[in-house]
C-alpha positions as CSV (number, residue, x, y, z in Angstrom):
1,M,0.0,0.2,0.2
2,G,1.2,3.7,-1.1
3,F,0.9,4.9,2.8
4,D,4.2,7.0,3.6
5,R,5.0,5.9,7.6
6,K,6.7,8.5,9.8
7,A,8.5,7.6,12.3
8,I,5.5,8.6,15.0
9,D,4.1,5.8,12.9
10,N,7.3,3.1,14.4
11,K,6.5,4.8,18.3
12,I,2.5,3.3,17.2
13,L,3.8,0.1,16.5
14,D,5.7,0.2,18.9
15,V,3.5,0.5,22.2
16,L,1.0,-1.7,20.3
17,S,3.2,-4.6,20.0
18,D,2.7,-5.3,23.5
19,G,-0.4,-5.2,23.4
20,R,-3.7,-3.5,23.0
21,N,-4.4,0.2,23.8
22,V,-6.0,3.5,23.6
23,P,-4.5,7.3,22.2
24,S,-4.8,8.7,25.0
25,N,-2.3,6.1,26.3
26,I,-0.7,6.2,23.7
27,A,-0.4,9.4,23.8
28,D,0.5,9.9,26.9
29,E,2.7,7.9,27.0
30,L,4.3,9.2,23.2
31,E,3.8,12.9,25.2
32,V,2.5,14.0,22.0
33,S,-1.5,15.2,21.7
34,R,-4.4,12.2,21.5
35,Q,-5.2,14.4,19.1
36,Y,-2.5,14.0,16.9
37,I,-2.7,10.1,18.1
38,Q,-6.2,9.8,16.8
39,Q,-5.6,10.8,13.2
40,R,-2.1,8.9,12.7
41,L,-3.9,5.7,14.1
42,Q,-6.7,6.0,11.3
43,L,-3.8,6.2,8.5
44,L,-2.7,3.2,10.0
45,E,-5.7,1.6,9.7
46,A,-6.7,2.4,6.9
47,A,-3.6,0.4,6.2
48,D,-4.4,-2.7,7.6
49,Y,-2.2,-2.1,10.2
50,V,-4.1,-1.6,13.1
51,E,-7.5,-2.5,14.3
52,N,-10.0,-0.5,16.3
53,I,-11.9,-3.0,17.9
54,G,-14.3,-1.0,19.4
55,R,-14.9,1.5,23.1
56,G,-11.6,3.1,20.5
57,V,-9.2,0.6,21.4
58,Y,-6.4,-0.8,18.8
59,E,-5.3,-3.3,18.0
60,L,-1.8,-4.0,16.1
61,V,-3.2,-7.4,13.2
62,D,-0.5,-6.5,10.9
63,D,3.3,-4.8,11.7
64,P,4.4,-3.8,8.1
65,R,7.7,-3.6,9.9
66,T,7.8,-7.2,10.1
67,D,6.9,-7.7,6.4
68,T,9.4,-9.4,4.2
69,D,9.7,-10.8,0.2
70,D,10.9,-14.1,0.2
71,R,7.9,-16.0,0.1
72,S,9.0,-17.9,-2.5
């Protein structure tokens, strides 16, 4: 997919690799605004990397940093 990940996206993915979380907790941990985290999560969700499983809780579904093209 043509999603251009930013450094903050990798940090969000790091947080979600530890388990499900909500934007406000992620924002506090990364010391950025909840609105910015929400915006980035929506883009990550559109790229099918994370999923909102309900009540604003997000989980990692496909970590793009671990994708390899060595699948023959």
